[in-house]
C-alpha positions, -999 to +999 in steps of 0.1 A: -385+634+738-422+624+734-438+596+751-455+570+718-468+536+723-453+519+696-475+500+675-470+472+648-466+487+616-490+451+602-520+472+621-515+502+601-546+532+613-541+553+580-527+547+548-493+559+529-483+585+502-480+552+481-516+531+492-532+561+479-540+553+447-547+514+456-573+529+480-609+517+473-627+542+468-669+539+477-696+561+461-668+578+451-691+585+415-721+595+439-696+617+457-674+634+422-679+629+383-663+606+363-635+628+342-628+608+312-600+634+302-585+633+335-586+594+330-569+592+291-547+616+300-528+596+327-527+562+323-498+548+302-491+545+269-500+503+263-538+510+275-543+541+259-536+525+227-552+496+233-581+510+247-581+533+213-575+497+189-610+484+208-629+509+208-617+510+166-621+475+162-660+477+181-674+511+165-667+495+127-679+463+142-713+481+149-714+498+116-708+467+100-733+451+112-759+477+104-744+479+073-759+440+075-794+450+084-806+455+058-801+435+024-782+449-008-775+482+009-743+476+002-733+469-037-708+450-047-704+426-016-712+391-006-742+388+012-745+378+046-710+390+051-700+407+078-659+411+067-672+433+034-693+451+057-670+456+084-641+465+059-659+487+039-672+501+074-630+510+082-622+523+045-655+552+052-643+558+088-605+563+072-619+582+045-602+561+020-623+549-020-631+511-014-630+506-055-666+495-067-677+486-031-705+522-020-737+523-008-766+512-028-795+520-012-810+553+010-805+532+042-766+526+030-761+563+029-778+573+061-754+549+073-723+559+060-733+598+064-738+593+100-703+572+104-685+602+087-700+627+113-690+603+135-653+604+120-654+640+118-655+647+155-635+620+173-603+620+153-596+658+158-598+642+199-580+618+191-553+640+178-559+665+206-554+631+230-521+621+214-504+660+211-516+660+247-498+631+260-465+636+237-465+673+247-464+668+292-432+678+300-416+650+323-398+667+344-364+643+347-354+642+383-343+611+402-345+606+441-324+588+463-343+560+474-335+562+511-333+597+532-300+596+557-299+618+594-264+626+603-247+650+621-235+676+601-211+708+618-225+699+651-266+694+643-285+664+636-302+669+597-321+650+576-309+651+544-324+633+503-304+639+475-320+644+442-306+644+410-310+659+374-308+635+345-309+666+320-280+679+311-296+710+307-305+740+334-335+740+356-341+776+362-361+784+399-358+747+413-383+746+442-382+717+472-407+719+499-408+691+520-435+677+543-441+652+571-471+631+577-478+609+604-507+596+631-508+613+665-534+611+698-551+645+702-565+651+736-596+642+735-585+612+723-587+604+690-565+593+667-555+613+637-534+622+606-509+654+610-495+670+580-465+688+591-446+714+571-404+706+574-382+736+568-350+730+542-319+746+552-321+760+516-354+749+494-347+775+467-318+773+435-319+802+409-305+774+385-299+737+394-273+715+378-273+679+383-277+669+424-289+687+449-285+683+486-319+693+505-311+694+542-333+699+573-321+707+603-330+691+635-330+718+664-352+729+685-380+741+658-382+710+643-410+683+645-380+661+639-364+669+673-361+644+704-373+614+680-356+585+667-363+555+647-388+534+666-405+565+671-412+577+637-425+540+625-447+538+658-462+570+642-463+557+603-441+587+599-439+595+564-418+626+549-428+635+510-408+661+488-417+684+466-394+699+432-401+721+406-391+739+385-388+757+346-372+728+322-344+758+301-357+740+269-387+729+276-395+768+290-424+746+308-426+738+342-419+703+356-427+690+391-416+652+407-421+641+441-411+610+465-420+592+496-407+581+525-416+559+552-398+555+580-379+522+573-364+545+545-347+571+566-313+561+570-298+568+607-259+573+613-251+572+577-240+592+550-245+592+519-215+587+491-198+609+467-211+608+430-185+635+419-149+621+413-119+625+389-110+610+354-072+596+354-075+624+324-083+649+350-117+659+341-143+657+365-174+629+364-205+618+384-215+583+393-250+584+392-246+547+402-243+562+440-273+583+446-284+555+464-251+545+480-247+554+518-216+547+542-212+549+576-199+577+591-164+579+605-157+562+636-190+543+640-194+506+631 
């Protein structure tokens, strides 16, 4: 067995995969261009629409102030009324009539024309963003919250369970597993290693319902001879990625999940998810996805 110096978890040297998005990025803009489109695609729906509403209000407020900058540039509004010019700007941006309210000077017509040109450029961009966000496929893949290590056919195996929530088929499904852990080189430097774990079956021509992924822990496995304490000391983390083609959407979908060392259960097995109803039909209990049971004969 490899000799490993066990360190407290509070003294982690490297961040975990789950902490990746929260990492503080220093001088990021100097190293990489800020991709506004990518940011708008990945942000949540509520922040996205809140940003759209805020931008819409600010733009109309700015144009309302521009109309107000020259008195009487807009006919039939109350003098000095920011509310009237704001709502006139909103109507102009929406392309609807404001009744008898209209530009009365060359300055007013220039500002209105500028607003219409801005509208022509922005509306297609917003529509394209909304369509792109709605059309982005969701994998519908659920991962067990824990992985288990248990003997199968006399050989210890690392096992994961994944479930498809869809009622259709995923074609040419592919699964890949990677182990990341902290190691010390011969020169004494501490670094993070990324090692692929070979699955006994990492491809499914068609995938329905559940898929039990297994990695054999034998002499060729990076996990050979290691215990739970060893994985904790190495700050080990296992990343599982699953992808395939959704039959209904005819698009490629992907999903991933990460397991820290604390989430790997030793000498336990997954509870069954399939059963028969009193009528004799097969049933699948999604509530048992994360349930584990002790091995027979263990306490």
